[in-house]
N, CA, C and O atoms as a MOPAC input file, in Angstrom:
PM7 MOZYME 1SCF
protein

 N     -1.33900 1     4.95500 1   -18.81500 1
 C     -2.60100 1     4.42100 1   -18.37000 1
 C     -3.30600 1     5.40500 1   -17.42700 1
 O     -4.45700 1     5.76900 1   -17.66500 1
 N     -2.62400 1     5.83600 1   -16.36000 1
 C     -3.19100 1     6.86500 1   -15.49600 1
 C     -2.31400 1     8.10900 1   -15.61700 1
 O     -1.12600 1     7.99100 1   -15.91900 1
 N     -2.86700 1     9.28900 1   -15.39100 1
 C     -2.07700 1    10.51900 1   -15.52800 1
 C     -0.88800 1    10.56000 1   -14.56200 1
 O     -0.92600 1     9.95000 1   -13.49300 1
 N      0.16700 1    11.28500 1   -14.94700 1
 C      1.38600 1    11.35900 1   -14.13800 1
 C      1.11900 1    11.90600 1   -12.73900 1
 O      1.66900 1    11.39800 1   -11.76200 1
 N      0.28000 1    12.93500 1   -12.63300 1
 C      0.03600 1    13.51200 1   -11.30900 1
 C     -0.74000 1    12.55500 1   -10.39900 1
 O     -0.63500 1    12.65800 1    -9.17700 1
 N     -1.50200 1    11.64500 1   -10.95800 1
 C     -2.26500 1    10.66500 1   -10.17000 1
 C     -1.35200 1     9.57000 1    -9.62300 1
 O     -1.64100 1     8.98700 1    -8.57800 1
 N     -0.24800 1     9.28700 1   -10.32600 1
 C      0.66900 1     8.22100 1    -9.89300 1
 C      1.18700 1     8.50400 1    -8.48400 1
 O      1.29300 1     7.58800 1    -7.66800 1
 N      1.50600 1     9.75400 1    -8.19600 1
 C      2.04700 1    10.10000 1    -6.88300 1
 C      0.97700 1    10.12000 1    -5.79300 1
 O      1.31100 1    10.07000 1    -4.60900 1
 N     -0.29200 1    10.19200 1    -6.16300 1
 C     -1.37100 1    10.22300 1    -5.17700 1
 C     -1.87500 1     8.83300 1    -4.80400 1
 O     -2.61500 1     8.68900 1    -3.83000 1
 N     -1.49200 1     7.81600 1    -5.55300 1
 C     -2.00400 1     6.46000 1    -5.33300 1
 C     -1.38100 1     5.82700 1    -4.09200 1
 O     -2.10500 1     5.32700 1    -3.23200 1
 N     -0.06200 1     5.84000 1    -3.98400 1
 C      0.64300 1     5.18800 1    -2.88600 1
 C      0.88900 1     6.19000 1    -1.76500 1
 O      1.39100 1     7.28700 1    -2.00900 1
 N      0.53700 1     5.81500 1    -0.53500 1
 C      0.72400 1     6.72800 1     0.59200 1
 C      1.96700 1     6.40000 1     1.39400 1
 O      2.85600 1     7.24200 1     1.52000 1
 N      2.05300 1     5.17900 1     1.94600 1
 C      3.16700 1     4.84000 1     2.82700 1
 C      3.25300 1     3.32800 1     2.97400 1
 O      2.26600 1     2.62900 1     2.74500 1
 N      4.41800 1     2.81500 1     3.35300 1
 C      4.49300 1     1.39000 1     3.68100 1
 C      3.78900 1     1.12500 1     5.00700 1
 O      3.82700 1     1.95300 1     5.91600 1
 N      3.15200 1    -0.02800 1     5.10700 1
 C      2.48400 1    -0.42000 1     6.35000 1
 C      3.45700 1    -1.28500 1     7.13400 1
 O      3.87900 1    -2.34000 1     6.66100 1
 N      3.81300 1    -0.83900 1     8.33000 1
 C      4.80900 1    -1.53300 1     9.14100 1
 C      4.10600 1    -2.26200 1    10.27900 1
 O      3.46600 1    -1.64700 1    11.13200 1
 N      4.23900 1    -3.59400 1    10.27400 1
 C      3.70200 1    -4.42200 1    11.34900 1
 C      4.45400 1    -5.74700 1    11.33500 1
 O      5.23000 1    -6.01900 1    10.42000 1
 N      4.22100 1    -6.56400 1    12.35100 1
 C      4.87100 1    -7.87600 1    12.39900 1
 C      4.41500 1    -8.74700 1    11.23600 1
 O      5.22600 1    -9.41400 1    10.59400 1
 N      3.12500 1    -8.73700 1    10.97200 1
 C      2.58400 1    -9.54400 1     9.88000 1
 C      3.15300 1    -9.09000 1     8.53800 1
 O      3.48400 1    -9.92100 1     7.69300 1
 N      3.26800 1    -7.78400 1     8.33700 1
 C      3.79300 1    -7.26100 1     7.07700 1
 C      5.24700 1    -7.67300 1     6.87100 1
 O      5.64400 1    -7.99500 1     5.75200 1
 N      6.04400 1    -7.66600 1     7.93700 1
 C      7.44600 1    -8.06200 1     7.78900 1
 C      7.58400 1    -9.56100 1     7.53500 1
 O      8.47000 1    -9.97900 1     6.78900 1
 N      6.72000 1   -10.37700 1     8.14500 1
 C      6.75800 1   -11.81800 1     7.88500 1
 C      6.37200 1   -12.13500 1     6.44300 1
 O      7.00400 1   -12.97000 1     5.79500 1
 N      5.33800 1   -11.47100 1     5.94500 1
 C      4.88300 1   -11.69000 1     4.57200 1
 C      5.95400 1   -11.24200 1     3.58300 1
 O      6.14600 1   -11.86800 1     2.54000 1
 N      6.65100 1   -10.15400 1     3.91700 1
 C      7.69500 1    -9.64900 1     3.03600 1
 C      8.84300 1   -10.65100 1     2.90900 1
 O      9.36000 1   -10.87200 1     1.81400 1
 N      9.23700 1   -11.25100 1     4.02100 1
 C     10.34300 1   -12.20200 1     4.00500 1
 C      9.97300 1   -13.51100 1     3.31500 1
 O     10.75500 1   -14.04000 1     2.52600 1
 N      8.78200 1   -14.03800 1     3.61000 1
 C      8.40100 1   -15.35200 1     3.09400 1
 C      7.94300 1   -15.34100 1     1.64200 1
 O      8.33000 1   -16.21800 1     0.87000 1
 N      7.12400 1   -14.36300 1     1.25700 1
 C      6.41900 1   -14.43700 1    -0.01900 1
 C      6.76000 1   -13.32500 1    -1.00400 1
 O      6.08000 1   -13.17900 1    -2.02000 1
 N      7.81200 1   -12.52800 1    -0.72400 1
 C      8.20100 1   -11.42800 1    -1.61600 1
 C      7.01700 1   -10.48300 1    -1.84300 1
 O      6.74100 1   -10.07200 1    -2.97000 1
 N      6.32900 1   -10.14900 1    -0.75400 1
 C      5.13600 1    -9.30800 1    -0.80400 1
 C      5.37100 1    -8.04100 1     0.01200 1
 O      5.91700 1    -8.09200 1     1.11400 1
 N      4.95400 1    -6.91200 1    -0.53900 1
 C      5.08700 1    -5.62300 1     0.13000 1
 C      3.69100 1    -5.15600 1     0.53200 1
 O      2.73800 1    -5.32400 1    -0.22900 1
 N      3.56600 1    -4.57300 1     1.71900 1
 C      2.27900 1    -4.07400 1     2.19900 1
 C      2.34500 1    -2.54600 1     2.22800 1
 O      3.21100 1    -1.96500 1     2.88100 1
 N      1.41200 1    -1.89900 1     1.50700 1
 C      1.39500 1    -0.44200 1     1.41200 1
 C      0.01900 1     0.10500 1     1.75100 1
 O     -0.99800 1    -0.54800 1     1.51600 1
 N     -0.00100 1     1.31400 1     2.30800 1
 C     -1.25200 1     2.05600 1     2.46100 1
 C     -1.46200 1     2.81100 1     1.16100 1
 O     -0.55000 1     3.47200 1     0.66600 1
 N     -2.67300 1     2.71200 1     0.60300 1
 C     -2.96900 1     3.35000 1    -0.68200 1
 C     -4.21600 1     4.22000 1    -0.54500 1
 O     -4.93200 1     4.15000 1     0.45300 1
 N     -4.45800 1     5.03300 1    -1.55800 1
 C     -5.65400 1     5.87900 1    -1.56700 1
 C     -6.89700 1     4.99700 1    -1.58200 1
 O     -6.89300 1     3.91700 1    -2.17200 1
 N     -7.94800 1     5.45900 1    -0.93500 1
 C     -9.13300 1     4.62600 1    -0.72500 1
 C     -9.87400 1     4.27300 1    -2.01200 1
 O    -10.45100 1     3.18900 1    -2.10700 1
 N     -9.87100 1     5.16200 1    -3.00200 1
 C    -10.60600 1     4.90900 1    -4.24200 1
 C     -9.72400 1     4.36100 1    -5.35700 1
 O    -10.12100 1     4.38000 1    -6.52200 1
 N     -8.55100 1     3.88000 1    -5.02200 1
 C     -7.61100 1     3.36900 1    -6.01000 1
 C     -7.98300 1     1.95400 1    -6.43800 1
 O     -8.39900 1     1.13900 1    -5.61400 1
 N     -7.83300 1     1.66400 1    -7.73100 1
 C     -8.08100 1     0.31500 1    -8.24400 1
 C     -6.77000 1    -0.46700 1    -8.28700 1
 O     -5.68700 1     0.10500 1    -8.15800 1
 N     -6.88400 1    -1.78000 1    -8.47100 1
 C     -5.69600 1    -2.61900 1    -8.55100 1
 C     -4.84500 1    -2.26700 1    -9.76800 1
 O     -3.61700 1    -2.30900 1    -9.70000 1
 N     -5.48900 1    -1.92300 1   -10.87500 1
 C     -4.75100 1    -1.54200 1   -12.08300 1
 C     -3.94400 1    -0.26400 1   -11.84900 1
 O     -2.81200 1    -0.15400 1   -12.32100 1
 N     -4.51200 1     0.69400 1   -11.13000 1
 C     -3.78600 1     1.93200 1   -10.82700 1
 C     -2.60000 1     1.66900 1    -9.90700 1
 O     -1.53700 1     2.26600 1   -10.07900 1
 N     -2.77400 1     0.78300 1    -8.93800 1
 C     -1.67700 1     0.43500 1    -8.03000 1
 C     -0.54700 1    -0.22300 1    -8.81000 1
 O      0.62300 1     0.11100 1    -8.61700 1
 N     -0.89300 1    -1.15300 1    -9.68600 1
 C      0.10800 1    -1.85300 1   -10.48900 1
 C      0.87800 1    -0.87800 1   -11.37100 1
 O      2.10100 1    -0.96800 1   -11.47700 1
 N      0.17700 1     0.03900 1   -11.99400 1
 C      0.81500 1     1.02100 1   -12.86900 1
 C      1.72400 1     1.96100 1   -12.06300 1
 O      2.81300 1     2.30800 1   -12.52000 1
 N      1.28600 1     2.37000 1   -10.87900 1
 C      2.08400 1     3.26700 1   -10.04200 1
 C      3.36300 1     2.58900 1    -9.56000 1
 O      4.41900 1     3.21900 1    -9.52400 1
 N      3.27900 1     1.30600 1    -9.19000 1
 C      4.46700 1     0.55900 1    -8.75900 1
 C      5.47100 1     0.47000 1    -9.90200 1
 O      6.67300 1     0.63700 1    -9.69300 1
 N      4.97800 1     0.20700 1   -11.10900 1
 C      5.87500 1     0.10100 1   -12.26100 1
 C      6.52200 1     1.44700 1   -12.58500 1
 O      7.71800 1     1.50900 1   -12.87200 1
 N      5.73100 1     2.53000 1   -12.53900 1
 C      6.25800 1     3.86200 1   -12.87500 1
 C      7.27800 1     4.34900 1   -11.84700 1
 O      8.31600 1     4.89400 1   -12.22000 1
 N      6.99500 1     4.15900 1   -10.56100 1
 C      7.85700 1     4.70900 1    -9.52000 1
 C      9.07200 1     3.84000 1    -9.21200 1
 O     10.16100 1     4.36700 1    -8.98100 1
 N      8.90600 1     2.51900 1    -9.20500 1
 C      9.97500 1     1.63100 1    -8.76700 1
 C     10.49300 1     0.71200 1    -9.86600 1
 O     11.47500 1     0.00200 1    -9.65300 1
 N      9.86100 1     0.70600 1   -11.02900 1
 C     10.22100 1    -0.15800 1   -12.15800 1
 C     10.26100 1    -1.62700 1   -11.74200 1
 O     11.17400 1    -2.36500 1   -12.11200 1
 N      9.26600 1    -2.03400 1   -10.97500 1
 C      9.14000 1    -3.41600 1   -10.52400 1
 C      7.88200 1    -4.02200 1   -11.13600 1
 O      6.86000 1    -3.35000 1   -11.27400 1
 N      7.96900 1    -5.29700 1   -11.50100 1
 C      6.82500 1    -5.99200 1   -12.09400 1
 C      6.02000 1    -6.67700 1   -10.99400 1
 O      6.57700 1    -7.31200 1   -10.09800 1
 N      4.70900 1    -6.53500 1   -11.08200 1
 C      3.79300 1    -7.04700 1   -10.06200 1
 C      3.18500 1    -8.36200 1   -10.52600 1
 O      2.74400 1    -8.48600 1   -11.66900 1
 N      3.16600 1    -9.34600 1    -9.62300 1
 C      2.55700 1   -10.63900 1    -9.92200 1
 C      1.08000 1   -10.65500 1    -9.52100 1
 O      0.23000 1   -11.11900 1   -10.28000 1
 N      0.77800 1   -10.13800 1    -8.30700 1
 C     -0.58900 1   -10.18800 1    -7.79200 1
 C     -0.79200 1    -9.05400 1    -6.78900 1
 O      0.13100 1    -8.66500 1    -6.07300 1
 N     -2.02500 1    -8.53000 1    -6.75200 1
 C     -2.37900 1    -7.48500 1    -5.78400 1
 C     -3.66600 1    -7.89000 1    -5.07100 1
 O     -4.65000 1    -8.27200 1    -5.70500 1
 N     -3.64300 1    -7.80100 1    -3.74500 1
 C     -4.83600 1    -8.01400 1    -2.93500 1
 C     -5.06400 1    -6.75100 1    -2.12000 1
 O     -4.12900 1    -6.21500 1    -1.52500 1
 N     -6.30200 1    -6.27500 1    -2.09200 1
 C     -6.59600 1    -5.04900 1    -1.34900 1
 C     -7.62200 1    -5.31400 1    -0.25300 1
 O     -8.48300 1    -6.18600 1    -0.37400 1
 N     -7.50200 1    -4.53800 1     0.81500 1
 C     -8.38800 1    -4.65200 1     1.96700 1
 C     -8.74100 1    -3.23800 1     2.41700 1
 O     -7.87100 1    -2.36900 1     2.46500 1
 N    -10.00800 1    -3.00200 1     2.74700 1
 C    -10.39900 1    -1.74100 1     3.37300 1
 C    -10.46300 1    -1.99000 1     4.87600 1
 O    -11.29000 1    -2.76700 1     5.35500 1
 N     -9.57800 1    -1.32000 1     5.61000 1
 C     -9.51300 1    -1.46400 1     7.06000 1
 C    -10.48900 1    -0.47100 1     7.67500 1
 O    -10.40700 1     0.73100 1     7.42200 1
 N    -11.40300 1    -0.97600 1     8.47400 1
 C    -12.42100 1    -0.13100 1     9.09500 1
 C    -11.81000 1     0.67100 1    10.24400 1
 O    -11.00000 1     0.14800 1    11.00900 1
 N    -12.19800 1     1.93300 1    10.36100 1
 C    -11.70400 1     2.80100 1    11.42700 1
 C    -12.26900 1     2.39500 1    12.77900 1
 O    -13.40000 1     1.91900 1    12.87400 1
 N    -11.47900 1     2.58600 1    13.81200 1
 C    -11.90000 1     2.20800 1    15.15400 1
 C    -12.66300 1     3.34400 1    15.82700 1
 O    -12.52000 1     4.51200 1    15.46600 1
 N    -13.46900 1     2.97700 1    16.80400 1
 C    -14.15900 1     3.96800 1    17.63000 1
 C    -13.19200 1     4.37500 1    18.74600 1
 O    -12.64200 1     3.51900 1    19.43900 1
 N    -12.99200 1     5.66900 1    18.91400 1
 C    -12.09700 1     6.18500 1    19.95300 1
 C    -12.86600 1     7.13800 1    20.85200 1
 O    -13.72800 1     7.88500 1    20.38900 1
 N    -12.54800 1     7.10700 1    22.14700 1
 C    -13.21400 1     7.98800 1    23.10400 1
 C    -12.19500 1     8.91100 1    23.74200 1
 O    -11.06600 1     8.51600 1    24.03300 1
 N    -12.61800 1    10.14900 1    23.95200 1
 C    -11.84100 1    11.12700 1    24.71000 1
 C    -12.78000 1    11.67900 1    25.78000 1
 O    -13.52500 1    12.62800 1    25.53300 1
 N    -12.74000 1    11.08400 1    26.95800 1
 C    -13.68700 1    11.46500 1    28.00100 1
 C    -15.07900 1    11.00600 1    27.62200 1
 O    -15.30700 1     9.81600 1    27.40800 1
 N    -16.00700 1    11.93500 1    27.53800 1
 C    -17.37700 1    11.59400 1    27.16000 1
 C    -17.58700 1    11.59700 1    25.65600 1
 O    -18.56900 1    11.04200 1    25.16100 1
 N    -16.69200 1    12.20400 1    24.94700 1
 C    -16.86300 1    12.33000 1    23.49300 1
 C    -16.44300 1    11.05500 1    22.77900 1
 O    -15.44600 1    10.42300 1    23.12700 1
 N    -17.21800 1    10.70000 1    21.78500 1
 C    -16.92300 1     9.51900 1    20.98200 1
 C    -16.55700 1     9.98100 1    19.58200 1
 O    -17.26200 1    10.79200 1    18.98100 1
 N    -15.44900 1     9.45700 1    19.06600 1
 C    -15.01200 1     9.80900 1    17.72300 1
 C    -14.66700 1     8.55500 1    16.94400 1
 O    -14.62800 1     7.45800 1    17.50200 1
 N    -14.41900 1     8.71700 1    15.67300 1
 C    -14.10600 1     7.59200 1    14.80400 1
 C    -12.82400 1     7.88400 1    14.03800 1
 O    -12.60200 1     9.01000 1    13.59400 1
 N    -11.98800 1     6.87400 1    13.88500 1
 C    -10.84600 1     6.97800 1    12.98800 1
 C    -11.34800 1     6.72000 1    11.57600 1
 O    -12.36300 1     6.05000 1    11.38600 1
 N    -10.64900 1     7.24400 1    10.60100 1
 C    -11.06000 1     7.07900 1     9.20600 1
 C    -10.77600 1     5.66700 1     8.71400 1
 O     -9.83300 1     5.02500 1     9.17700 1
 N    -11.58700 1     5.17900 1     7.77800 1
 C    -11.29400 1     3.92900 1     7.08500 1
 C    -10.12800 1     4.18000 1     6.13900 1
 O     -9.95800 1     5.29500 1     5.64700 1
 N     -9.31600 1     3.14000 1     5.88000 1
 C     -8.20700 1     3.27700 1     4.95300 1
 C     -7.99000 1     1.97200 1     4.20700 1
 O     -8.46800 1     0.91800 1     4.62600 1
 N     -7.27000 1     2.05100 1     3.10700 1
 C     -7.08600 1     0.89300 1     2.23600 1
 C     -5.64400 1     0.40500 1     2.30900 1
 O     -4.69700 1     1.19000 1     2.30000 1
 N     -5.51100 1    -0.92100 1     2.38300 1
 C     -4.20900 1    -1.56900 1     2.46500 1
 C     -4.06700 1    -2.49500 1     1.26700 1
 O     -5.01500 1    -3.18800 1     0.90000 1
 N     -2.88200 1    -2.51100 1     0.65300 1
 C     -2.64700 1    -3.35600 1    -0.51900 1
 C     -1.47400 1    -4.29400 1    -0.25400 1
 O     -0.38700 1    -3.85900 1     0.12800 1
 N     -1.71100 1    -5.59000 1    -0.46100 1
 C     -0.65000 1    -6.59500 1    -0.42500 1
 C     -0.18500 1    -6.79000 1    -1.86100 1
 O     -0.94200 1    -7.29600 1    -2.68900 1
 N      1.04300 1    -6.39900 1    -2.16900 1
 C      1.56100 1    -6.42800 1    -3.53100 1
 C      2.62900 1    -7.50700 1    -3.61700 1
 O      3.70600 1    -7.36800 1    -3.03700 1
 N      2.33000 1    -8.58800 1    -4.34600 1
 C      3.28200 1    -9.66400 1    -4.56100 1
 C      4.06700 1    -9.36000 1    -5.82600 1
 O      3.49200 1    -9.17400 1    -6.89900 1
 N      5.39100 1    -9.31100 1    -5.68900 1
 C      6.25800 1    -8.99600 1    -6.82000 1
 C      6.68700 1   -10.27100 1    -7.52300 1
 O      6.71500 1   -11.34400 1    -6.92100 1
 N      7.02200 1   -10.14700 1    -8.80000 1
 C      7.51900 1   -11.29400 1    -9.55000 1
 C      8.88900 1   -11.69000 1    -9.01900 1
 O      9.52200 1   -10.92800 1    -8.28800 1
 N      9.34700 1   -12.89000 1    -9.38800 1
 C     10.63100 1   -13.39200 1    -8.91100 1
 C     11.75800 1   -12.43800 1    -9.28200 1
 O     11.76600 1   -11.84100 1   -10.35900 1
 N     12.70900 1   -12.31200 1    -8.35800 1
 C     13.89900 1   -11.47100 1    -8.52900 1
 C     13.56900 1    -9.99100 1    -8.67000 1
 O     14.39100 1    -9.22300 1    -9.17000 1
 N     12.38900 1    -9.58100 1    -8.24200 1
 C     12.02100 1    -8.16100 1    -8.22200 1
 C     12.13000 1    -7.67600 1    -6.77400 1
 O     11.84700 1    -8.41600 1    -5.83200 1
 N     12.54400 1    -6.42800 1    -6.62200 1
 C     12.69200 1    -5.86100 1    -5.28800 1
 C     12.12200 1    -4.45700 1    -5.27600 1
 O     12.28800 1    -3.70500 1    -6.23600 1
 N     11.45700 1    -4.10700 1    -4.20200 1
 C     10.86200 1    -2.78500 1    -4.05300 1
 C     11.56900 1    -2.11600 1    -2.88100 1
 O     11.17900 1    -2.29600 1    -1.72800 1
 N     12.61200 1    -1.34100 1    -3.18100 1
 C     13.40300 1    -0.69800 1    -2.14200 1
 C     12.77700 1     0.64800 1    -1.81300 1
 O     13.03800 1     1.64200 1    -2.49000 1
 N     11.95400 1     0.67900 1    -0.77700 1
 C     11.20300 1     1.88800 1    -0.43600 1
 C     12.07800 1     2.97100 1     0.18200 1
 O     11.80900 1     4.15600 1    -0.01600 1
 N     13.10000 1     2.60400 1     0.91300 1
 C     13.90900 1     3.60200 1     1.60900 1
 C     14.87800 1     4.32900 1     0.67700 1
 O     15.15600 1     5.50800 1     0.89600 1
 N     15.39400 1     3.67100 1    -0.34200 1
 C     16.35500 1     4.33400 1    -1.23000 1
 C     15.67600 1     5.31400 1    -2.17400 1
 O     16.32500 1     6.23100 1    -2.67800 1
 N     14.37900 1     5.13800 1    -2.42200 1
 C     13.68300 1     6.02900 1    -3.34400 1
 C     13.25700 1     7.33200 1    -2.67800 1
 O     12.88900 1     8.28500 1    -3.36600 1
 N     13.30200 1     7.38700 1    -1.34400 1
 C     12.93400 1     8.60400 1    -0.62300 1
 C     14.14400 1     9.52500 1    -0.58900 1
 O     15.22700 1     9.12700 1    -0.15900 1
 N     13.95400 1    10.76200 1    -1.04700 1
 C     15.09200 1    11.69600 1    -1.08600 1
 C     14.79500 1    12.93500 1    -0.29900 1
 O     15.63400 1    13.83100 1    -0.21900 1

């Protein structure tokens, strides 16, 4: 569906927070940081190719960058995209074992 070299560019990193860990335990949902221009179909295909896990539902959010100040200078953090990926029953996405 998407080229092989694009599969590795879609997923960036797991998003670690209290809310993400609660959602993971309760609803079998993984929270990942993804490329900003990625579609839900590309995310689903990348999860299947890399982890061989079947996806039930994907919800995406664009997180707006915050305004940061350093003395008198004002700067902005970049916007980024977050994906809530709900896996089908008895599916597991082991992110730490796949890192070599």
